[in-house]
C-alpha positions as CSV (number, residue, x, y, z in Angstrom):
1,M,0.0,0.3,0.0
2,M,1.3,3.7,-0.8
3,L,0.6,6.3,1.8
4,G,2.1,8.9,0.1
5,S,0.7,12.4,1.1
6,K,1.5,16.0,2.1
7,T,1.1,17.0,5.7
8,R,-2.2,19.3,5.4
9,A,-1.0,22.2,7.6
10,Y,-4.4,22.1,9.8
11,A,-3.4,21.7,13.1
12,L,0.0,24.1,13.8
13,A,-1.2,27.8,14.7
14,G,1.4,30.8,15.3
15,L,1.8,32.4,18.9
16,A,-2.0,34.4,19.2
17,A,-0.4,37.7,18.7
18,A,0.5,36.7,15.1
19,M,-2.6,34.8,14.4
20,A,-4.5,38.2,15.9
21,L,-1.9,39.8,13.5
22,R,-3.0,37.4,9.7
23,A,-6.9,37.7,11.2
24,Q,-6.4,41.6,10.8
25,N,-4.7,41.4,7.6
26,P,-5.4,38.1,6.2
27,A,-3.6,36.7,2.7
28,P,-5.4,37.5,-0.7
29,D,-7.3,34.1,-1.8
30,E,-5.4,32.5,-4.5
31,K,-8.0,31.6,-7.0
32,W,-5.7,28.3,-8.2
33,N,-2.4,26.9,-8.0
34,L,-0.9,24.0,-9.5
35,Y,2.0,21.7,-7.7
36,W,4.1,18.6,-8.9
37,Q,6.3,16.3,-7.4
38,A,8.5,12.9,-8.0
39,T,10.4,10.5,-5.6
40,S,12.4,8.0,-6.5
41,I,13.4,5.7,-3.8
42,G,16.5,3.0,-3.9
43,Q,16.7,0.0,-1.0
44,Y,18.9,-2.6,-0.7
45,H,18.6,-5.3,2.4
46,S,21.7,-7.1,4.0
47,S,21.6,-11.2,4.0
48,F,20.6,-12.1,7.4
49,A,19.6,-16.0,9.6
50,S,16.7,-17.7,8.4
51,P,16.8,-21.2,9.2
52,Y,13.1,-21.2,7.3
53,A,11.2,-19.3,5.4
54,G,7.2,-19.2,4.0
55,R,5.1,-17.8,1.9
56,F,5.5,-14.3,2.9
57,S,8.5,-14.5,4.4
58,L,11.4,-11.4,4.0
59,A,13.4,-13.2,1.4
60,S,17.0,-13.6,3.2
61,H,19.4,-13.1,0.8
62,P,20.5,-9.7,-0.5
63,E,18.3,-7.9,-2.5
64,A,17.8,-4.0,-4.2
65,E,14.8,-2.5,-5.4
66,A,13.4,0.6,-6.5
67,S,10.0,3.2,-6.3
68,L,8.8,5.8,-8.1
69,T,6.0,7.9,-7.8
70,S,5.0,11.6,-10.1
71,T,1.9,13.6,-8.5
72,L,0.2,16.5,-9.9
73,F,-1.5,18.7,-7.3
74,F,-4.0,21.3,-8.6
75,G,-6.4,23.3,-6.3
76,W,-8.9,26.0,-7.3
77,Q,-11.1,28.0,-5.2
78,P,-14.5,28.1,-7.4
79,A,-16.3,30.4,-4.8
80,R,-14.8,31.9,-1.1
81,N,-15.0,29.5,1.8
82,T,-15.0,26.3,-1.0
83,Q,-12.0,24.6,-2.5
84,F,-11.7,21.7,-5.2
85,Y,-8.7,19.8,-5.3
86,F,-7.8,17.0,-8.1
87,D,-4.3,15.4,-8.3
88,P,-3.0,12.5,-10.5
89,E,-0.5,9.9,-9.6
90,V,1.9,7.5,-11.7
91,A,3.6,4.9,-9.4
92,G,5.9,1.9,-10.3
93,G,8.5,-0.5,-9.0
94,R,9.3,-3.3,-7.0
95,G,9.2,-3.6,-2.9
96,F,11.0,-6.1,-1.2
97,S,10.1,-9.6,-1.6
98,G,6.7,-9.0,-3.5
99,T,6.3,-5.6,-0.4
100,N,6.0,-8.9,1.9
101,G,8.2,-10.1,5.3
102,I,8.1,-7.3,7.5
103,A,5.0,-5.4,9.3
104,N,6.3,-1.6,9.2
105,F,7.8,-2.3,5.9
106,P,10.5,0.3,5.1
107,N,9.3,1.5,2.0
108,G,5.9,3.7,2.8
109,E,5.9,4.7,-0.9
110,M,5.7,1.7,-2.1
111,P,1.9,0.0,-3.5
112,R,1.3,-3.9,-2.7
113,V,0.9,-4.0,-6.2
114,A,0.8,-6.8,-9.0
115,T,3.3,-5.0,-11.3
116,A,6.5,-3.3,-11.2
117,T,5.4,-0.9,-14.5
118,P,4.7,2.6,-13.3
119,K,1.0,3.0,-14.2
120,P,-1.4,6.5,-14.1
121,Y,-4.6,6.1,-11.6
122,L,-6.5,8.8,-9.9
123,A,-4.9,9.7,-6.5
124,R,-7.2,12.3,-4.7
125,L,-10.6,14.2,-7.3
126,Y,-12.9,15.9,-3.4
127,I,-14.1,19.2,-2.7
128,T,-14.3,20.9,1.1
129,Q,-16.8,23.6,2.3
130,D,-16.2,26.0,5.0
131,F,-19.3,27.1,6.7
132,G,-17.7,29.9,9.0
133,F,-18.4,31.2,12.7
134,G,-17.7,34.9,13.2
135,D,-15.6,37.3,10.9
136,E,-12.1,36.9,12.5
137,R,-9.9,34.0,9.6
138,E,-6.4,32.9,9.8
139,S,-4.0,32.6,6.5
140,F,-2.7,29.5,5.1
141,D,0.4,29.7,2.6
142,S,0.0,28.1,-0.7
143,G,1.4,24.1,-1.0
144,E,0.2,21.1,-2.2
145,N,-3.4,20.4,-1.6
146,Q,-3.4,24.1,0.0
147,L,-4.8,27.3,-1.7
148,A,-3.0,30.2,-0.1
149,G,-5.5,33.0,1.9
150,S,-7.7,33.0,4.7
151,R,-10.5,30.6,6.0
152,P,-12.6,31.3,9.2
153,V,-10.4,30.5,12.5
154,T,-13.7,28.9,14.0
155,R,-15.4,26.8,10.9
156,Y,-17.0,23.5,10.1
157,S,-16.2,21.9,7.4
158,I,-17.2,19.1,5.2
159,T,-14.9,17.3,2.2
160,L,-16.4,14.6,-0.4
161,G,-14.7,12.8,-2.8
162,R,-11.6,10.7,-3.5
163,F,-8.9,11.4,-1.2
164,T,-6.4,9.1,1.5
165,V,-7.7,9.5,5.2
166,T,-4.4,10.0,6.3
167,D,-4.6,13.4,4.9
168,F,-7.1,14.3,7.8
169,F,-6.6,12.1,10.4
170,D,-3.4,11.5,12.7
171,N,-1.6,14.1,11.3
172,N,2.0,14.4,13.0
173,R,4.9,17.2,12.4
174,Y,7.8,15.6,12.4
175,S,6.3,11.9,10.7
176,H,3.5,11.9,8.6
177,D,5.4,12.1,4.9
178,P,7.5,9.0,3.7
179,R,8.2,11.3,0.7
180,T,10.8,13.9,2.6
181,Q,10.5,12.5,6.3
182,F,10.4,8.3,8.0
183,M,9.9,5.8,5.6
184,G,8.5,2.9,7.6
185,W,4.7,2.1,6.8
186,A,4.1,2.1,11.3
187,I,6.1,5.8,11.4
188,M,4.9,8.2,9.0
189,Y,1.2,6.7,10.4
190,N,-0.1,4.5,13.3
191,G,0.4,0.9,12.2
192,A,-2.3,-0.3,14.3
193,W,-4.8,2.3,12.7
194,D,-6.1,-0.3,10.1
195,Y,-7.2,2.7,8.1
196,P,-9.5,2.5,4.7
197,A,-7.5,2.3,1.2
198,D,-6.9,0.5,-1.2
199,T,-3.5,-1.2,-2.2
200,R,-2.6,2.4,-3.5
201,G,-3.7,4.1,-0.2
202,Y,-7.0,6.1,-1.1
203,T,-10.6,5.6,-0.5
204,W,-14.1,7.1,-1.3
205,G,-15.7,9.0,1.6
206,W,-16.4,12.3,3.3
207,V,-14.6,13.8,6.6
208,H,-16.2,16.4,8.8
209,E,-14.5,18.9,10.9
210,F,-15.1,21.3,13.7
211,H,-12.2,23.9,13.9
212,T,-11.5,26.6,16.6
213,R,-8.0,28.4,17.1
214,R,-7.0,26.0,19.7
215,W,-9.0,22.4,19.3
216,S,-10.6,20.3,16.5
217,L,-13.2,17.7,16.1
218,R,-13.0,15.6,13.2
219,Y,-15.6,12.5,12.0
220,G,-14.9,10.8,8.6
221,S,-16.6,7.6,7.5
222,A,-15.1,5.6,4.4
223,A,-15.3,2.7,1.7
224,M,-13.4,-0.5,2.3
225,P,-11.7,-2.8,0.6
226,K,-13.8,-5.7,-1.0
227,V,-11.2,-7.8,-0.3
228,A,-8.2,-7.6,2.1
229,N,-5.7,-5.2,0.5
230,G,-7.6,-4.8,-2.7
231,L,-8.2,-2.6,-5.5
232,R,-11.8,-2.2,-5.7
233,F,-14.1,-1.3,-2.9
234,D,-17.1,-2.6,-0.9
235,R,-19.7,-0.6,-2.2
236,R,-22.5,-1.9,0.4
237,I,-21.7,1.4,2.8
238,L,-24.3,1.3,4.8
239,R,-23.2,-2.0,6.5
240,D,-19.7,-2.3,6.1
241,R,-17.3,1.0,5.9
242,S,-15.0,2.6,8.3
243,D,-15.8,5.1,10.9
244,M,-13.3,7.7,12.5
245,F,-12.9,9.8,15.5
246,E,-10.3,12.2,16.3
247,G,-9.7,15.3,18.8
248,E,-7.0,17.3,18.2
249,L,-5.9,19.6,21.2
250,R,-2.8,22.5,19.9
251,T,-0.7,23.9,22.7
252,H,2.0,26.3,22.9
253,L,3.8,25.4,26.4
254,G,6.8,28.1,26.7
255,G,6.7,29.6,23.9
256,H,6.8,26.1,21.4
257,D,4.4,24.4,19.4
258,G,2.8,21.3,20.8
259,T,-0.2,19.1,19.1
260,A,-1.7,16.1,21.1
261,R,-4.5,14.0,18.6
262,L,-6.7,11.0,19.7
263,L,-8.0,8.3,17.5
264,S,-10.9,6.2,17.1
265,Y,-11.4,3.4,14.4
266,F,-14.2,1.5,13.4
267,N,-14.7,-0.9,11.0
268,R,-16.7,-3.3,9.1
269,A,-15.4,-5.5,6.3
270,D,-16.3,-9.1,5.0
271,A,-13.5,-9.9,7.2
272,G,-12.1,-12.8,9.3
273,T,-11.2,-13.8,12.8
274,Y,-7.9,-15.7,13.6
275,A,-9.7,-17.7,16.6
276,D,-12.4,-19.1,14.0
277,A,-9.6,-19.4,12.0
278,I,-7.9,-22.1,14.1
279,R,-11.3,-23.6,15.7
280,L,-12.0,-24.5,11.7
281,A,-8.0,-26.1,11.0
282,A,-7.9,-28.1,13.9
283,R,-11.0,-29.8,13.4
284,A,-10.0,-29.9,9.4
285,G,-6.3,-31.0,10.4
286,T,-5.0,-27.9,7.7
287,T,-3.2,-25.1,8.4
288,P,-5.5,-22.4,9.3
289,D,-6.5,-19.5,6.7
290,V,-8.0,-16.4,8.1
291,T,-9.9,-15.8,4.6
292,A,-12.3,-19.1,5.1
293,T,-13.7,-17.6,7.9
294,R,-15.0,-14.4,6.2
295,R,-18.3,-12.9,7.3
296,P,-19.5,-9.9,6.6
297,G,-20.3,-6.9,8.6
298,T,-17.1,-7.9,11.5
299,L,-16.1,-5.7,13.3
300,K,-12.6,-4.2,13.9
301,Y,-12.1,-1.3,16.0
302,G,-8.5,0.5,17.8
303,F,-7.6,3.8,19.0
304,G,-4.4,5.8,18.7
305,V,-2.9,8.8,20.1
306,S,-0.4,11.0,18.2
307,V,1.6,13.6,20.2
308,D,3.9,16.0,18.5
309,Q,6.2,19.0,20.6
310,E,8.5,21.4,19.4
311,I,11.1,22.0,22.6
312,A,13.6,24.4,21.4
313,K,14.1,26.1,17.8
314,D,14.3,23.8,15.0
315,L,14.2,21.0,17.6
316,G,11.1,18.8,18.2
317,V,10.3,15.2,19.7
318,F,7.3,13.4,18.5
319,G,5.7,9.7,19.6
320,R,2.8,7.6,18.6
321,L,1.0,4.9,20.4
322,G,-1.8,2.0,18.8
323,W,-3.8,-0.7,20.3
324,N,-6.5,-2.0,17.8
325,D,-8.7,-5.3,19.2
326,G,-6.1,-8.1,17.4
327,K,-8.6,-10.6,16.8
328,T,-10.3,-9.5,13.0
329,E,-8.2,-10.2,10.4
330,S,-5.8,-7.2,8.9
331,F,-7.4,-6.0,6.0
332,A,-6.1,-2.6,4.7
333,F,-2.9,-1.5,6.2
334,T,-0.9,-3.8,7.6
335,A,-0.7,-6.6,10.3
336,I,0.1,-4.5,13.6
337,D,-2.2,-4.6,16.8
338,R,0.2,-3.0,18.7
339,L,2.2,-0.1,18.3
340,A,5.0,2.3,20.6
341,T,6.8,5.0,18.8
342,V,9.2,7.7,20.0
343,G,11.2,10.1,18.2
344,M,13.7,13.4,17.3
345,S,14.2,15.9,14.4
346,I,16.6,18.3,14.0
347,G,16.7,21.2,11.8
348,G,19.3,22.3,9.5
349,A,19.4,25.6,10.9
350,R,21.7,24.7,13.9
351,W,24.9,24.1,11.3
352,N,23.9,26.7,8.8
353,R,21.8,24.0,6.4
354,P,18.1,25.7,7.5
355,H,16.6,23.2,4.4
356,D,17.8,20.0,5.9
357,T,17.3,17.6,8.3
358,A,18.1,14.9,11.0
359,A,16.0,12.6,12.5
360,A,15.9,9.6,14.4
361,E,13.2,7.1,16.3
362,V,12.4,4.0,17.0
363,T,8.9,2.2,16.9
364,V,8.1,-1.0,18.4
365,S,5.3,-3.1,16.8
366,G,3.2,-6.2,18.5
367,I,0.4,-8.3,17.6
368,T,-2.2,-10.0,20.4
369,A,-2.0,-13.9,21.7
370,V,-4.5,-15.3,19.3
371,H,-3.1,-13.3,16.2
372,S,0.1,-15.1,17.3
373,E,-0.5,-18.9,17.5
374,Y,-2.8,-18.1,14.0
375,L,1.5,-17.4,12.2
376,A,2.8,-19.7,14.6
377,L,0.0,-22.6,13.0
378,G,1.0,-21.7,9.7
379,G,-1.7,-19.1,8.4
380,S,-0.5,-15.7,7.1
381,D,-2.0,-12.4,6.7
382,F,-1.8,-10.5,3.7
383,L,1.5,-9.5,3.5
384,I,3.8,-11.3,6.5
385,G,3.8,-15.7,7.5
386,D,6.9,-17.7,7.7
387,G,5.1,-20.5,8.1
388,R,5.9,-20.9,11.5
389,L,6.3,-18.6,14.7
390,R,8.7,-17.9,17.6
391,Y,7.0,-14.7,18.4
392,G,9.1,-11.6,19.6
393,P,7.7,-7.8,19.3
394,E,9.1,-6.4,15.7
395,V,11.6,-3.2,16.5
396,I,12.7,-0.8,13.8
397,F,15.4,1.7,14.6
398,E,15.2,4.6,11.6
399,S,17.2,7.3,10.8
400,Y,17.4,9.8,7.8
401,Y,19.6,13.0,6.8
402,S,17.6,14.9,4.2
403,A,19.3,17.8,2.5
404,R,18.4,19.9,0.0
405,I,20.2,19.9,-3.7
406,V,18.8,22.9,-5.0
407,P,16.0,24.6,-4.5
408,G,13.2,22.0,-5.4
409,L,15.6,19.2,-5.1
410,F,16.4,16.7,-2.1
411,A,18.5,14.2,-1.2
412,T,18.0,11.9,1.9
413,L,20.4,9.1,3.0
414,D,18.3,6.9,5.7
415,L,18.6,3.4,7.4
416,Q,17.1,1.2,9.1
417,H,17.6,-1.8,11.7
418,V,14.7,-4.5,11.9
419,T,14.8,-7.1,15.2
420,D,12.8,-10.5,14.3
421,P,11.0,-8.7,11.0
422,A,7.1,-10.3,11.2
423,Y,7.5,-10.9,14.7
424,N,10.1,-14.0,14.2
425,R,12.7,-14.2,16.4
426,D,14.2,-17.2,14.1
427,R,14.8,-14.5,11.3
428,G,17.2,-11.5,11.0
429,P,18.1,-9.5,11.8
430,V,17.5,-6.8,9.1
431,W,19.9,-4.1,7.8
432,V,18.2,-1.2,5.4
433,G,19.6,0.9,3.5
434,T,18.0,3.9,1.5
435,L,18.6,6.6,-0.7
436,R,15.7,9.0,-1.4
437,L,15.5,11.6,-4.4
438,H,12.5,13.9,-4.0
439,M,12.1,16.9,-6.6
440,E,8.8,19.6,-5.7
441,I,7.8,22.8,-8.6
442,G,4.9,24.7,-7.4
443,K,3.9,27.5,-10.2
444,K,0.6,29.5,-9.0
């Protein structure tokens, strides 16, 4: 699943005095803008110990793979407080072992598709309507999927169309965009959130938001894939869909911005459960297969926390926690039931490189006992399954340095260390090295 998306600048407001000044002198509204990005990622992983392997295992021999995405971002404001966005995209390439074998997969730009040939598709097509309360407005700069101008500080917004729900939920200032920040799946977004999406990371739905100066509330409802990791959507949305809720609180502690977000989700899909798969296999004397237990309207639910805090100029810390029921089939994102992430990001202004970034984090992912038993008996999810399992949490350390080469062109060196890939203490550890090139061009 590809999860490329630019962080939306809803949440990070400035000083109250600066906000008041901007409200008194709002930026002129931008009628339209046009941006383009291209990102190429090359990755290599070393050989590692592997006494056995299964259908969805990471290959134990060295692998080198590459991916490429290119996106056009078009924004248009047909009327004040109405915004329309259209993003066609092209993606291609391969992930390690067919994008299998690691729950916290190391390339967030890599879709789980059957062919490496670059193909065009529709990434986003949506409209947002603001309903303002009061005269106070806040200003926004021009960017990808963001028109320059002002919006009501206190507003109720409705967004309808095709998008990735990560445009609106589970934001984080320091870890939200695999094109410019961390690249691990469970680092760029909360890995325990089985968020609704097709193979490429997008869905159809709507989002409601009530936004004020210091807090926001969001609700979203979106289509689930018809089958796990599928490209087609389940059209029975009155029964099968994802409902998401999030509360966001913005602070300004000691003169530094910070944000805390609390997320909950409830997915209903034609999904199976691990316990049923184990029972069915025991009676038949076969290997458990969760897909054989699928029932319409099966519920999967979970919660997540995302926190980011600037502690000094160009220095910030962040973290995420995630939990889901762990009994229902991993269906749309990845096979993680428990998650904890902590990290730090440093801006390059400290060494006279204001557009550079150095960052590091560690993520610990886990699964429930019944999920572990299912994998140990030879079962598999849609991206992990070694045929056997000696359970251990999957721990990934990731560090990167992003350097601006020239305006609009960035090069990143990234290193990841994976302990117990796919929760298997019998396999690994694995080192993953990455070179990422990212280009962005904007024109109003």
